[in-house]
Structure formats: C-alpha cells, structure tokens
PATIRO-519707 format. One line per 4 residues: number of its first residue (from 1); their letters; for each residue x, y, z of C-alpha. Coordinates in steps of 0.2 Angstrom, whole numbers, padded with zeros to 4 digits. Layout:
NUM> a> X/Y/Z  ...
end
This chain:
1> xxxx> 0656/0564/0725  0665/0560/0709  0663/0569/0693  0669/0563/0676
5> xxxx> 0669/0572/0660  0665/0563/0644  0670/0569/0627  0662/0566/0611
9> xxxx> 0669/0550/0604  0662/0553/0586  0660/0568/0574  0642/0571/0569
13> xxxx> 0626/0577/0576  0623/0577/0595  0605/0572/0599  0595/0568/0614
17> xxxx> 0593/0550/0619  0574/0551/0617  0576/0554/0598  0585/0537/0595
21> xxxx> 0574/0526/0584  0574/0512/0597  0563/0511/0612  0576/0502/0623
25> xxxx> 0588/0516/0621  0576/0530/0619  0567/0525/0635  0583/0524/0645
29> xxxx> 0581/0505/0649  0600/0502/0645  0606/0518/0654  0606/0537/0652
33> xxxx> 0616/0548/0641  0616/0555/0623  0618/0549/0606  0628/0555/0590
37> xxxx> 0623/0552/0572  0641/0550/0565  0648/0557/0549  0665/0550/0552
41> xxxx> 0672/0532/0552  0681/0530/0569  0675/0528/0587  0687/0536/0600
45> xxxx> 0688/0534/0619  0677/0547/0627  0688/0547/0643  0702/0538/0651
49> xxxx> 0696/0520/0654  0699/0501/0653  0691/0491/0639  0679/0479/0648
53> xxxx> 0673/0470/0632  0670/0472/0613  0654/0463/0607  0657/0448/0596
57> xxxx> 0648/0458/0582  0660/0472/0584  0647/0486/0586  0648/0489/0604
61> xxxx> 0661/0493/0617  0660/0493/0636  0672/0504/0646  0676/0505/0665
65> xxxx> 0680/0523/0669  0685/0519/0687  0675/0523/0703  0662/0511/0698
69> xxxx> 0657/0521/0682  0654/0509/0667  0650/0515/0650  0642/0508/0634
73> xxxx> 0645/0515/0617  0634/0506/0604  0637/0511/0586  0621/0511/0576
77> xxxx> 0604/0503/0579  0602/0485/0575  0620/0484/0569  0621/0467/0578
81> xxxx> 0613/0460/0563  0627/0465/0552  0638/0451/0560  0653/0462/0562
85> xxxx> 0656/0465/0544  0658/0484/0544  0668/0485/0561  0686/0482/0565
89> xxxx> 0693/0484/0583  0708/0495/0587  0709/0489/0605  0706/0472/0614
93> xxxx> 0697/0468/0630  0708/0472/0646  0718/0486/0637  0719/0504/0645
97> xxxx> 0715/0518/0634  0717/0537/0635  0703/0549/0630  0704/0551/0611
101> xxxx> 0712/0534/0608  0703/0525/0593  0692/0511/0599  0684/0505/0583
105> xxxx> 0684/0509/0564  0669/0506/0554  0662/0507/0536  0649/0521/0539
109> xxxx> 0641/0518/0522  0638/0499/0527  0631/0505/0543  0619/0517/0535
113> xxxx> 0613/0505/0522  0612/0490/0533  0606/0496/0550  0590/0504/0556
117> xxxx> 0600/0520/0560  0618/0525/0562  0613/0535/0578  0626/0530/0592
121> xxxx> 0621/0530/0610  0634/0534/0623  0627/0528/0639  0631/0527/0658
125> xxxx> 0625/0509/0662  0632/0509/0680  0631/0515/0694  0612/0516/0693
129> xxxx> 0611/0532/0703  0623/0542/0693  0618/0560/0688  0621/0567/0671
133> xxxx> 0623/0586/0668  0629/0599/0656  0623/0589/0641  0629/0596/0624
137> xxxx> 0616/0605/0614  0608/0596/0600  0618/0600/0584  0635/0597/0576
141> xxxx> 0649/0590/0587  0667/0586/0584  0678/0573/0592  0684/0579/0609
145> xxxx> 0670/0592/0612  0662/0590/0629  0647/0578/0628  0641/0578/0646
149> xxxx> 0647/0576/0664  0643/0561/0676  0642/0564/0694  0642/0549/0706
153> xxxx> 0639/0547/0724  0649/0536/0736  0655/0521/0726  0652/0504/0730
157> xxxx> 0635/0505/0737  0631/0488/0744  0616/0478/0738  0603/0471/0750
161> xxxx> 0607/0453/0755  0595/0440/0749  0591/0425/0759  0583/0409/0755
165> xxxx> 0586/0394/0743  0595/0397/0727  0585/0392/0712  0593/0387/0696
169> xxxx> 0587/0385/0678  0598/0378/0664  0594/0383/0646  0602/0387/0629
173> xxxx> 0603/0405/0623  0590/0406/0609  0593/0424/0604  0599/0424/0585
177> xxxx> 0613/0437/0588  0617/0431/0606  0615/0442/0621  0618/0460/0616
181> xxxx> 0612/0477/0622  0593/0476/0620  0590/0459/0628  0602/0463/0641
185> xxxx> 0593/0479/0646  0577/0469/0647  0585/0456/0658  0592/0470/0670
189> xxxx> 0574/0478/0671  0566/0461/0675  0579/0457/0688  0578/0474/0697
193> xxxx> 0559/0473/0696  0558/0457/0706  0572/0462/0718  0580/0445/0718
197> xxxx> 0598/0442/0717  0601/0435/0700  0617/0428/0692  0619/0421/0674
201> xxxx> 0632/0408/0674  0641/0401/0658  0656/0389/0661  0668/0398/0672
205> xxxx> 0660/0415/0668  0646/0423/0678  0638/0440/0678  0625/0449/0689
209> xxxx> 0608/0451/0680  0607/0469/0688  0622/0474/0678  0621/0477/0660
213> xxxx> 0640/0477/0658  0642/0461/0668  0629/0453/0656  0637/0459/0640
217> xxxx> 0654/0454/0647  0648/0436/0647  0649/0436/0628  0635/0424/0626
221> xxxx> 0631/0418/0608  0617/0409/0600  0617/0391/0606  0628/0394/0622
225> xxxx> 0623/0385/0638  0618/0396/0652  0611/0394/0670  0601/0407/0678
229> xxxx> 0604/0407/0697  0591/0417/0708  0590/0419/0727  0577/0428/0737
233> xxxx> 0558/0429/0740  0554/0432/0721  0568/0420/0714  0555/0410/0705
237> xxxx> 0547/0425/0697  0564/0432/0692  0568/0416/0683  0551/0415/0675
241> xxxx> 0554/0433/0668  0571/0430/0662  0569/0414/0653  0559/0421/0638
245> xxxx> 0571/0436/0637  0585/0424/0632  0574/0416/0618  0572/0421/0600
249> xxxx> 0554/0425/0602  0557/0441/0612  0572/0448/0603  0561/0459/0592
253> xxxx> 0562/0478/0593  0546/0487/0591  0554/0500/0580  0565/0489/0568
257> xxxx> 0570/0487/0550  0557/0477/0540  0568/0462/0539  0565/0458/0557
261> xxxx> 0547/0454/0554  0545/0439/0543  0529/0432/0537  0525/0415/0542
265> xxxx> 0522/0405/0526  0508/0392/0526  0520/0379/0519  0539/0380/0520
269> xxxx> 0548/0381/0504  0566/0376/0507  0572/0383/0491  0565/0400/0493
273> xxxx> 0570/0415/0503  0554/0422/0511  0551/0441/0512  0536/0452/0511
277> xxxx> 0526/0455/0495  0527/0473/0490  0522/0474/0472  0513/0459/0463
281> xxxx> 0519/0449/0448  0531/0435/0444  0548/0437/0435  0563/0427/0430
285> xxxx> 0578/0436/0428  0597/0439/0431  0602/0446/0448  0610/0463/0447
289> xxxx> 0617/0471/0463  0615/0489/0467  0629/0493/0479  0629/0512/0481
293> xxxx> 0646/0521/0484  0646/0537/0494  0659/0548/0489  0674/0553/0500
297> xxxx> 0667/0568/0510  0678/0580/0518  0674/0582/0537  0679/0600/0539
301> xxxx> 0682/0616/0529  0694/0631/0530  0682/0644/0524  0665/0643/0531
305> xxxx> 0659/0658/0520  0664/0650/0504  0657/0633/0510  0640/0642/0513
309> xxxx> 0640/0649/0496  0644/0631/0489  0629/0624/0499  0618/0638/0491
313> xxxx> 0623/0633/0474  0621/0615/0476  0604/0617/0484  0599/0627/0469
317> xxxx> 0606/0614/0456  0596/0600/0465  0580/0611/0465  0582/0614/0447
321> xxxx> 0584/0596/0443  0569/0592/0453  0559/0605/0444  0564/0599/0427
325> xxxx> 0551/0585/0426  0553/0570/0415  0550/0559/0430  0534/0551/0423
329> xxxx> 0518/0550/0432  0523/0537/0445  0538/0547/0451  0530/0565/0450
333> xxxx> 0523/0565/0467  0539/0558/0475  0549/0572/0466  0537/0585/0472
337> xxxx> 0540/0579/0490  0558/0580/0487  0556/0598/0481  0548/0602/0498
341> xxxx> 0562/0594/0507  0576/0604/0498  0566/0620/0503  0564/0615/0521
345> xxxx> 0571/0629/0531  0575/0619/0546  0585/0607/0537  0595/0620/0528
349> xxxx> 0597/0630/0544  0604/0615/0553  0617/0612/0539  0622/0630/0539
353> xxxx> 0625/0630/0558  0636/0615/0556  0646/0624/0543  0648/0639/0554
357> xxxx> 0655/0626/0567  0668/0621/0555  0660/0606/0545  0661/0605/0526
361> xxxx> 0645/0608/0517  0644/0590/0512  0646/0583/0530  0634/0597/0536
365> xxxx> 0620/0592/0525  0622/0574/0528  0622/0577/0547  0607/0588/0546
369> xxxx> 0597/0575/0536  0602/0562/0548  0596/0571/0563  0580/0576/0555
373> xxxx> 0578/0558/0550  0581/0552/0567  0567/0563/0574  0555/0557/0561
377> xxxx> 0559/0539/0565  0556/0542/0583  0540/0551/0580  0529/0536/0584
381> xxxx> 0521/0537/0567  0529/0524/0556  0523/0531/0539  0530/0548/0544
385> xxxx> 0546/0539/0549  0547/0532/0531  0551/0550/0525  0568/0549/0533
389> xxxx> 0574/0539/0518  0568/0553/0507  0577/0566/0517  0593/0555/0516
393> xxxx> 0590/0554/0497  0589/0573/0495  0604/0575/0505  0614/0563/0494
397> xxxx> 0609/0573/0479  0616/0589/0487  0632/0580/0491  0634/0574/0473
401> xxxx> 0631/0592/0467  0644/0599/0480  0657/0587/0475  0653/0586/0456
405> xxxx> 0650/0567/0457  0636/0556/0452  0629/0540/0458  0631/0529/0443
409> xxxx> 0616/0518/0440  0620/0500/0436  0620/0495/0418  0605/0482/0419
413> xxxx> 0605/0467/0409  0589/0462/0400  0576/0455/0412  0586/0462/0427
417> xxxx> 0581/0458/0445  0588/0472/0455  0595/0466/0471  0600/0478/0485
421> xxxx> 0600/0481/0504  0589/0496/0502  0583/0507/0487  0580/0526/0487
425> xxxx> 0567/0534/0475  0580/0543/0465  0590/0527/0463  0574/0519/0456
429> xxxx> 0571/0534/0444  0589/0532/0437  0586/0514/0432  0582/0509/0414
433> xxxx> 0564/0503/0417  0563/0494/0401  0576/0481/0407  0570/0480/0425
437> xxxx> 0560/0464/0428  0559/0465/0447  0566/0471/0463  0572/0461/0479
441> xxxx> 0577/0470/0494  0585/0465/0511  0576/0479/0520  0562/0491/0514
445> xxxx> 0544/0490/0518  0528/0487/0508  0522/0504/0510  0538/0513/0506
449> xxxx> 0539/0525/0491  0549/0513/0481  0536/0499/0484  0522/0511/0478
453> xxxx> 0532/0516/0463  0536/0498/0458  0518/0493/0459  0514/0508/0448
457> xxxx> 0527/0503/0436  0521/0485/0436  0537/0479/0442  0536/0464/0455
461> xxxx> 0545/0468/0472  0549/0458/0487  0556/0467/0503  0562/0462/0520
465> xxxx> 0572/0447/0513  0586/0450/0526  0602/0442/0525  0596/0428/0513
469> xxxx> 0597/0440/0499  0616/0439/0500  0615/0422/0492  0610/0430/0476
473> xxxx> 0626/0434/0467  0628/0445/0452  0623/0436/0436  0613/0422/0445
477> xxxx> 0597/0416/0438  0583/0420/0450  0564/0419/0451  0555/0433/0460
481> xxxx> 0537/0431/0466  0529/0447/0471  0513/0438/0475  0520/0426/0487
485> xxxx> 0535/0437/0493  0549/0425/0489  0565/0424/0480  0573/0408/0473
489> xxxx> 0591/0408/0468  0597/0396/0455  0581/0387/0453  0580/0369/0447
493> xxxx> 0576/0365/0429  0558/0360/0433  0555/0375/0444  0561/0387/0430
497> xxxx> 0550/0378/0417  0535/0380/0428  0538/0398/0431  0541/0401/0413
501> xxxx> 0525/0393/0409  0515/0403/0422  0523/0419/0415  0519/0415/0397
505> xxxx> 0501/0411/0402  0499/0427/0411  0507/0437/0397  0495/0429/0384
509> xxxx> 0480/0433/0395  0485/0451/0398  0488/0453/0379  0471/0447/0376
513> xxxx> 0464/0459/0389  0474/0474/0381  0467/0469/0364  0449/0470/0371
517> xxxx> 0453/0488/0375  0441/0496/0388  0427/0483/0385  0420/0478/0402
521> xxxx> 0428/0463/0410  0417/0448/0413  0419/0431/0422  0418/0415/0412
525> xxxx> 0399/0414/0416  0396/0432/0410  0395/0442/0426  0402/0460/0424
529> xxxx> 0416/0465/0435  0422/0482/0431  0441/0485/0432  0445/0504/0435
533> xxxx> 0461/0512/0439  0468/0522/0454  0475/0539/0448  0485/0554/0454
537> xxxx> 0487/0564/0438  0482/0567/0420  0497/0556/0415  0491/0542/0426
541> xxxx> 0474/0544/0417  0482/0542/0400  0491/0527/0405  0475/0519/0412
545> xxxx> 0466/0523/0396  0480/0514/0386  0479/0499/0398  0460/0497/0395
549> xxxx> 0453/0504/0411  0435/0506/0412  0436/0522/0422  0444/0529/0438
553> xxxx> 0439/0521/0454  0450/0533/0465  0457/0550/0460  0468/0556/0474
557> xxxx> 0466/0574/0475  0478/0577/0490  0493/0579/0479  0485/0596/0474
561> xxxx> 0485/0601/0492  0502/0595/0499  0519/0603/0498  0513/0621/0496
565> xxxx> 0510/0636/0506  0492/0640/0501  0477/0629/0496  0474/0626/0477
569> xxxx> 0461/0638/0470  0444/0633/0463  0450/0635/0445  0466/0625/0448
573> xxxx> 0457/0610/0455  0443/0611/0442  0456/0611/0428  0465/0596/0435
577> xxxx> 0449/0586/0437  0444/0591/0420  0460/0585/0413  0458/0568/0420
581> xxxx> 0440/0566/0414  0446/0571/0396  0460/0559/0396  0448/0545/0400
585> xxxx> 0436/0551/0387  0421/0553/0398  0422/0537/0407  0417/0537/0426
589> xxxx> 0430/0546/0437  0428/0544/0456  0436/0560/0464  0440/0557/0482
593> xxxx> 0438/0573/0492  0453/0580/0501  0461/0566/0512  0474/0574/0523
597> xxxx> 0479/0573/0541  0488/0559/0549  0503/0555/0539  0498/0568/0525
601> xxxx> 0500/0586/0533  0495/0602/0525  0503/0616/0535  0491/0630/0529
605> xxxx> 0476/0620/0536  0483/0623/0554  0479/0605/0559  0483/0602/0578
609> xxxx> 0498/0591/0583  0490/0574/0588  0496/0560/0599  0489/0547/0588
613> xxxx> 0486/0555/0570  0479/0539/0563  0464/0541/0574  0463/0560/0574
617> xxxx> 0457/0574/0562  0460/0566/0545  0449/0563/0530  0432/0570/0530
621> xxxx> 0434/0576/0548  0446/0589/0541  0433/0595/0528  0419/0596/0540
625> xxxx> 0430/0606/0552  0435/0618/0538  0419/0619/0528  0427/0633/0516
629> xxxx> 0440/0620/0510  0426/0607/0507  0415/0619/0498  0428/0625/0487
633> xxxx> 0432/0607/0482  0414/0603/0479  0412/0618/0468  0427/0614/0458
637> xxxx> 0420/0597/0454  0403/0604/0449  0413/0616/0438  0420/0602/0427
641> xxxx> 0414/0604/0409  0410/0585/0408  0402/0584/0425  0391/0569/0421
645> xxxx> 0407/0558/0421  0412/0564/0439  0408/0555/0455  0412/0561/0472
649> xxxx> 0419/0550/0486  0420/0554/0504  0436/0548/0514  0437/0540/0531
653> xxxx> 0418/0540/0534  0413/0533/0552  0394/0537/0552  0379/0541/0541
657> xxxx> 0379/0558/0550  0395/0563/0541  0388/0558/0524  0372/0567/0528
661> xxxx> 0382/0583/0531  0392/0582/0515  0376/0577/0505  0367/0593/0512
665> xxxx> 0382/0604/0506  0382/0596/0489  0363/0598/0487  0364/0616/0492
669> xxxx> 0378/0619/0479  0369/0610/0466  0353/0620/0469  0363/0636/0467
673> xxxx> 0374/0631/0452  0361/0619/0443  0366/0606/0430  0367/0588/0430
677> xxxx> 0368/0579/0447  0384/0571/0453  0384/0554/0462  0390/0554/0480
681> xxxx> 0399/0539/0488  0407/0534/0504  0424/0526/0507  0423/0511/0519
685> xxxx> 0440/0512/0529  0434/0510/0547  0426/0495/0555  0412/0507/0560
689> xxxx> 0408/0510/0542  0409/0492/0538  0396/0486/0551  0384/0501/0547
693> xxxx> 0386/0500/0529  0367/0499/0527  0365/0515/0537  0379/0525/0527
697> xxxx> 0371/0518/0511  0355/0528/0515  0365/0543/0511  0377/0536/0497
701> xxxx> 0375/0531/0479  0390/0519/0480  0402/0512/0493  0421/0510/0490
705> xxxx> 0431/0499/0502  0449/0506/0505  0457/0490/0510  0473/0497/0516
709> xxxx> 0466/0508/0530  0452/0495/0534  0465/0482/0537  0476/0493/0548
713> xxxx> 0461/0498/0559  0454/0480/0560  0470/0472/0565  0476/0487/0575
717> xxxx> 0492/0487/0565  0499/0503/0557  0501/0499/0539  0517/0509/0538
721> xxxx> 0526/0500/0553  0540/0490/0545  0541/0479/0560  0523/0473/0557
725> xxxx> 0525/0471/0538  0524/0452/0539  0508/0453/0549  0497/0466/0541
729> xxxx> 0487/0457/0528  0471/0461/0520  0467/0442/0518  0465/0441/0537
733> xxxx> 0448/0433/0540  0443/0447/0551  0446/0459/0536  0437/0448/0524
737> xxxx> 0422/0446/0536  0420/0465/0537  0421/0466/0518  0408/0452/0516
741> xxxx> 0397/0462/0529  0399/0478/0519  0393/0469/0503  0379/0461/0511
745> xxxx> 0372/0476/0520  0374/0487/0505  0364/0474/0495  0349/0478/0505
749> xxxx> 0348/0495/0497  0355/0489/0480  0371/0500/0483  0386/0495/0473
753> xxxx> 0402/0491/0481  0420/0493/0474  0437/0490/0482  0451/0503/0478
757> xxxx> 0464/0497/0490  0479/0486/0488  0468/0470/0489  0460/0474/0472
761> xxxx> 0477/0472/0463  0482/0456/0473  0479/0441/0461  0476/0430/0476
765> xxxx> 0463/0442/0484  0453/0447/0469  0443/0431/0467  0438/0432/0485
769> xxxx> 0432/0450/0483  0422/0445/0468  0415/0430/0478  0410/0442/0492
773> xxxx> 0400/0453/0481  0412/0466/0475  0409/0471/0457  0422/0485/0454
777> xxxx> 0440/0483/0457  0451/0499/0455  0470/0495/0453  0486/0504/0448
781> xxxx> 0486/0507/0429  0499/0495/0426  0489/0481/0434  0473/0484/0424
785> xxxx> 0477/0470/0410  0482/0457/0423  0466/0459/0434  0455/0460/0418
789> xxxx> 0463/0444/0412  0461/0436/0430  0442/0440/0429  0440/0432/0412
793> xxxx> 0446/0415/0420  0435/0416/0435  0419/0407/0437  0407/0416/0449
797> xxxx> 0400/0401/0457  0417/0394/0461  0423/0412/0467  0408/0412/0479
801> xxxx> 0412/0395/0486  0430/0400/0488  0425/0416/0497  0414/0407/0510
805> xxxx> 0429/0395/0513  0441/0409/0515  0430/0417/0529  0432/0402/0540
809> xxxx> 0451/0401/0538  0460/0403/0555  0473/0416/0549  0479/0427/0535
813> xxxx> 0493/0414/0530  0480/0400/0529  0469/0411/0518  0484/0414/0507
817> xxxx> 0488/0396/0506  0469/0393/0501  0470/0407/0488  0486/0400/0480
821> xxxx> 0478/0383/0478  0463/0391/0470  0474/0401/0458  0482/0384/0453
825> xxx> 0465/0377/0450  0461/0392/0439  0476/0389/0427
end
C-alpha cells in the first residue's frame, strides 16, 4: 500500500467536488478529489512530482507523483475558452518539482470575469482504484495545508488482454478548443464502458483512451489528425462512441456560460456577431468598454480581532448605502435582494471563520461569496444559480468599503454602447443612463438581473456574444440590434444609413404614440389592441402613466413578500395596491396573487425543499396550501378604496378546479365585506391551462398568457438556464400553437385574452399575437410607446394571415425570419 499526502496548491475556499458548477467534474467523470475557489494568483505543486504536461491553453497541469499516481489540477471552469490569456507557466513538461513550487501564475480577475467559475478541481485521475481519505473540511484553506490523502493498492495492475482484429478510424479533431479535460473524461468513460483496448494515435504520439492523462498529454488541437485504434469484442462500438466525442457538436457543457449556446440565425449575416437578444431595440453608438479593476487585496491579516471589526464596519456601510434609495423603480427590487444578501448570516459567518483562520477581511468576504456562489451554481436550478452574480456584486461592495476604494464607472460618450464580458447590477446602476444607448456582453443571460433592468430602462441589450465582442474596440462605431441579437462593428455606409432610417422611423412613431397619451391603441383598420404595463411598484406605475399605458396588465406582488422575516400585513398590502391604482388614475390594474416558490423562496412560508422546484409548490399551489396567506391578500385587494379599478389574477393555474377554489374564497369574502365586485382571471403558463382554456374560462373573467413560463414548460427548457439561452424562444411553433389554442378556446365563452410575458414586448412577436386573437399586450413601461406605435402600423387582416403562416414554420428561427420579413413589409 502506498499513501501520498496532497497539500493545498492554492489559497482560497476548499469545497467538495460535488459543488463545482460543472457536471463532468462534479460527477467524478474525470477523477475524485476536491476543489478550491482561489483568492490568490499562483498555483503551487501539491506534492513532489514530475510535470507530465501543461495544456496549450495554460489552464491545466497534469502531474506524475510516482507509484502510478497521476494528478490533474484544472484552474477554473471553462477556462479553456480564454485561450491562455490569463495564464503563464512557471515550469515546463518533463521538469521535476517539489511540493510548494510554483506551477502557474494567472490573472484571477480575468478568470473570474471570463470563465464559468474560478473553482479549481485537484483530481486523482489515475490509478482508477485509488482511495481518498482525510479530506479537508469545507472552508478557508492556505497554500500547503493538508487537502487530502491518496492511498493506492499494488501499482501496475495489468489490463485484461484483448484479442481480435484491430479496427482503425482516421479523423480530424473538431473540438473548437482541442482535446481538454471534459471531452477527455467522456472518452475515458466511453472506452471503459465498452471494455475494448482503445488507443488514440497522432503522428508519433499515442495515448490510451482509458487514461485521461495519456489523452491530455497528446496535446490534440482543433484540426489535428488523429486515428482511433480499437481491439476487442466491442472495438466497433468503442470507435462509434468516441468519434462524436472528438467533434464540436458534443463539446458542450450542460452547465455553461451563455456564450457556449449560440442561436442559429435563419440567414447568416457575415458582418454581424450573433448573440442572444436580451432587451429589445435598435441602437447606433460608440463602443465603450467596461473593464473592472479589482483592487489589490491583502491575503492575510496580523490582527484577526481588528479585521473582524473592520468587516463589521464595512458591512454596515454597504447596508446603509443600499438602504439610501435613489435607485429608481427598475433597480429597487435588485437592491432589496442585495440588502438581504448583506444580512445573510451564513455568508457573514463564513467570512468571519476565514478571518479567524488568518485571512484578511477582504479576502475572507470574497472567498465566502465564491463558495456560496458555487453552491448556488451547483443547485440544479439555473435561475437560483444566477444569484451568484449578485452575491459576488455585494462582496465587491464590501471589499471597496474595506479598502476605501471605489469602482469608477466609465465616462460614457453620448450614445454609448457599453461593451463588457459581464455586467453586475451595481455596475449598471452606476452608469449615466442618459448617455447609455445599448449594452453588448460576451457572457450574461437573457433572464439575468441586468437584462431585466435593461429592458425596463428601454436600453437594447445583446448577451452571449462570446469572443466576437473583442473586435469592438473602444471608440468604434457599432450597431446593436436587441431584437435580432446581433452586433455589427464598423458598419458600412449603406448599413449605417439603413439603421439610422429605421431608428428615426421608430422614434417618430413612438413620439406620436406618446403624444396620443393614454388613448387606446388601434390597428390601421380600427381594431382596438390595448397596451398595458407590467409593474412592480408605485414608481413603475408613474412611469407607465407617463408613457401612455392604458392600465396595468401585471402587478407583481411577490416583492412585498420576499426578503423579509414575516409576511406583509393586510394594511401594508392594501396601501401598496392603492398607491399603484392612484398613480394610474383609476385605469385597470391587474394584481397577480402571490407567486412564490420555485426560484422565489419566502422562508417564513416554510415551503419544503424540492428536487424540481419549477414543477413543485409554487404560484397558486402555495396560496391553496396556505389559505390564511391567500385570504389576507384577497382582503387587502378588496380593501383598496378604488376597488373598481382592481382585477385579480391567479398564477400558475393548471386546472379549472384551482380557479373554482379561489373563486369560492373570493365570493365568500365579497359577501362578507360587500361593495363592488372584482374581476378574477387566470394566468395561462402551463400547457395544461392552454389546452383546457375553455374549462378554466368557465371560472374566470379573463385569461392572461405568461409567455415566459409557458415557453419553458412547452419546450422543457429552464428559461434561466444560460446554456439553453439560444434555444428557448417563445416564437417556437409549439408555443405559438398553444397561444392560438388558448385564444380559440377562450373565444367560445367570449373571454378576453392578454399576454403579459416577454413576447408582448417583442416587436417581432407582437403582430403574431394580435393575429392569433390577443387583444391586450402588457409590457415594461419603457416599451409602451414602441408597442403602441407598432400596433398603429398593423393591419389586422395581414396580421392574421401572418400568424397562420407562423404556426406552420418548422422552428423558432424560421418563425423569426418570417417575422423579420413581415416587419420589413410594415415599414
């Protein structure tokens, strides 16, 4: 028996491998071990060893520790996509190193900004039967601290000999970043499953397919020639399994940054970088890069007690700044969430433990935030995982408060197109919105906080542009299309002129819509199509009224219930609803009942932990399970002075029976309280609700389609999963057909149908919705004039014919191509 001690090769936060936000590493496909979320910039040798190889991208080192023990240290997740930029090697392949010798140096800020995560797995990849023991506890760890022990049996166990003809398959490596850790792990798993003896041969180099180290040592790059040699009873099966693993199509991580998931445009635009549309609109402007600079952070401290006091003061200062307000309606809810993060006892306790272990307060809060973020990213719920960015944002605020520094916002030129690898909510809040014309991000997702905020501000945004964004130099003229999800750098004169004309036409139409005030929108042939606003606060309501909204189609009430220890009282709720009604001067206000559960937890409701929250106790299921909460909210709505303006909307309805139960409670309370009746409607967010719309309408005064949730349930794609960002599209014919069915079934009882999800604000989707029978569109306040202007240009007969054609398109991309052609014809 041989036992080897591995020391921590990085300073940071030790974490179980299962919490790494990547299924290949977390599932042990590459090998067993632990991970460290680093706070330093140097990777050291965990033991005496020989350097087998350093990956061409500089992010991974394989080591031979003797006695058959092979190790892989992989700095960050998805760092292969950074093409070596943040890394510099301190050693070369073949060198012998001692424990503690530097192996790599790296730019931690570049890794954090450009990779999925900085979490660094330290893995035993060979021998297969090695045993790991005495793992370090999750928490702060310093370079040289014991990480774990590896125990091996008799070295050199012989493989079972394989007989039979050797089969060969020659091919070219199609993986865009060459053969790195993740595809190597999949090849190893495939080879071991078949039991065949498989070797990959490239030139005079060869590597056993059952050995991840041998495969990585080949150094195969994109375009390299390689031959798969297999022998044994299942040799053909082994080759068939491995060939696709060496092609680009399978080099996709299920949990990945958004730029790994590109939409497929219907037609290729050679001059445009293609990303994912996140906030609608078209803008011409000047590229202005945001390159955040993280201040120099001391790793350790000499006086833990003094450092604890400094952390307390910094947390207090950040909390006071978050409480100070002045963020505007669009940022208010995000800042409230950040206030809850700064009060999170688990986050602060973890930071304090790190300080007690000798870390500086700044290093401690960053490490604690990184660990908490890693757990969220590994939760399996992508929308929950997105909160990791908010935790990092808050931690950086605390760091600046500790160090007395500030992150200076860039001085934007007029009509600036902000270009960045990623953007945090606080960074968006610090920008001069008057000069901001658009946002283009290499990463990000269409459901991230900044995307939602940009849409609310009326700022076009394109995310998931990937490395193509690097072509947009500071000062370059660019065209950002938030409808098509494209960025054009240094456009031609003709293209610039065409975009300028389109923007001018849209601006004139929106000005006319604003001048018309809140007069109902009508198509060219006189059909009324109401344009309402989605709201979350009284300030939102004032903005909607100024924009000419004809009412509120969705008042989100969950903001009253989240980020607090107890539920809001009846009086609190009623006062909030009354404020919105007053701001809209008595226009209709559709108040959505509490919609929590899933990605929006409320701790005091004591909701159970669920394996699949999106399909669990959420929406009206919460209200029916906790009738006291539901009854209080209904009473609060009935207590609004101008009750006649109020409408009540039930979220996540799946059956008429649920509506009947809410109706019964509402009728009982109305009989008790008296006064004017209040309309009751149902949200259509599930396929069940769409196909039984006529049955649900028997208990409802109106139906409202929540296109965001409906799309994710129809397509079985989590709308918060960044890796699916390019695929989840409400213009998918399956979604459109269910919307059409909803309108048709509701028409049998003359029940009106509205749309309050993202499709309503999409200028390509709105004509199709009107053509399918939707007569109310509810959009962010900033989008009201644009959608009213679009309605004014629309002919109902043409829209209906267009909608029928869209239902028969083969894909969402085809539907969008059709919609773009229709939009051109409308000009």
